[in-house]
C-alpha positions in Angstrom: 0.3 0.6 -0.1 0.9 3.7 -1.0 1.6 6.5 1.2 -0.9 8.3 0.0 -3.4 5.3 -0.2 -2.6 4.7 3.8 -3.6 8.0 4.4 -6.2 7.5 2.7 -7.4 4.8 4.4 -6.4 6.1 8.0 -9.2 9.5 7.4 -11.6 7.2 6.0 -11.0 4.7 9.1 -11.2 8.2 11.3 -14.4 9.1 9.7 -16.3 6.1 10.4 -15.3 5.8 14.3 -15.7 9.7 14.5 -18.0 10.8 12.0 -22.3 11.2 11.6 -24.0 9.5 8.9 -25.1 11.6 6.4 -27.4 11.4 3.7 -26.3 12.9 0.7 -29.0 14.2 -2.3 -28.0 15.6 -5.8 -30.3 17.9 -7.7 -30.9 19.2 -11.0 -32.5 22.0 -12.4 -35.3 22.1 -14.5 -37.5 24.5 -16.4 -40.6 24.7 -17.9 -42.3 25.5 -20.6 -39.9 27.2 -23.8 -39.8 31.1 -22.4 -38.0 29.2 -18.9 -40.2 31.6 -16.9 -40.8 28.6 -13.9 -37.7 26.5 -12.3 -37.9 23.3 -10.4 -35.3 21.6 -8.3 -35.3 17.9 -8.7 -33.7 14.8 -6.9 -31.4 13.5 -10.1 -30.4 9.8 -8.7 -30.2 7.6 -5.7 -29.3 9.0 -2.3 -25.5 8.7 -1.2 -24.9 7.8 2.5 -21.2 8.6 3.8 -19.8 9.8 7.1 -18.3 13.4 8.0 -17.0 15.3 10.9 -18.9 19.1 10.9 -17.5 21.5 12.9 -18.2 25.1 13.9 -16.0 27.8 12.3 -12.8 29.1 13.6 -14.0 32.9 13.2 -11.8 34.4 16.1 -9.0 36.9 14.7 -6.1 34.2 13.5 -8.6 31.3 12.9 -8.7 29.3 9.9 -11.9 30.4 8.5 -11.0 34.1 9.4 -10.2 35.0 5.7 -13.8 33.4 4.5 -15.7 35.2 6.6 -14.1 38.4 5.7 -14.2 37.8 2.1 -18.0 37.2 2.7 -17.9 33.5 1.4 -19.6 32.4 5.3 -21.3 34.1 7.7 -20.5 33.1 11.5 -23.9 31.1 11.6 -22.4 28.7 9.1 -20.5 25.2 9.4 -17.7 23.6 8.0 -17.9 19.6 7.4 -15.4 16.9 6.5 -16.0 14.5 4.3 -14.3 11.2 2.7 -12.7 12.3 -0.7 -14.5 10.1 -2.9 -17.8 12.1 -2.1 -17.6 15.2 -4.6 -20.5 18.2 -4.0 -21.8 21.0 -5.8 -24.5 24.0 -4.8 -26.9 21.9 -5.8 -26.3 18.9 -3.0 -28.1 18.3 -0.2 -26.5 17.0 3.0 -29.1 15.5 5.6 -27.7 14.3 8.9 -29.2 11.2 10.9 -30.4 7.8 10.4 -32.8 6.9 10.0 -34.5 10.6 10.7 -33.2 13.2 8.9 -32.5 15.7 12.3 -30.9 18.6 10.3 -30.4 19.3 6.9 -27.9 21.5 5.2 -26.5 22.9 1.9 -23.0 23.9 0.8 -22.1 27.3 0.3 -21.9 28.4 -3.4 -18.2 27.6 -3.7 -17.6 26.9 -0.4 -16.1 23.5 -0.9 -12.0 22.1 -0.7 -10.7 19.0 -2.0 -7.1 18.3 -0.2 -5.0 16.4 -2.3 -1.4 14.5 -2.0 0.4 13.3 -5.5 -2.4 13.3 -6.9 -4.8 11.7 -5.2 -7.8 13.4 -2.9 -7.4 13.2 0.2 -10.8 14.8 2.3 -13.2 17.3 1.5 -13.8 19.8 3.5 -16.9 21.9 2.5 -18.7 24.7 4.4 -22.0 24.3 5.0 -25.4 26.6 5.7 -28.2 25.3 7.5 -32.1 24.9 5.0 -34.3 25.6 7.3 -37.4 24.4 6.0 -35.0 21.7 4.9 -35.6 22.2 1.4 -34.7 24.6 -1.3 -36.5 27.2 -3.2 -38.9 25.3 -5.5 -37.8 21.4 -4.9 -39.7 19.4 -5.9 
């Protein structure tokens, strides 16, 4: 086993032991009519289950997340989530914590995901997430 593979394996084992179950649902935007006057967000396939570790932001002066706050990318109420490198997210991804019942629902912040790589392999993803207060995207069906 290469050193990179061992690091990925160790990280995934940490998530398995210490992480929380997360249901990841991917969505597509569809439009009705030829003039694109109405927009719908629909699920695009089956859910993916993963383990992830959510953390509060480090927004104090000198904190790791402070530059993102100062740039306006994140707000004080947001969180960061660490996922396996094999999991990808985009702005049309819903992250649901809890198994079997969903207790919290989040969406990744636009352009708020960072994939950490080592020798071309993604070790983990850090995703800034924001609560979906009503549990749904606007226009979700």
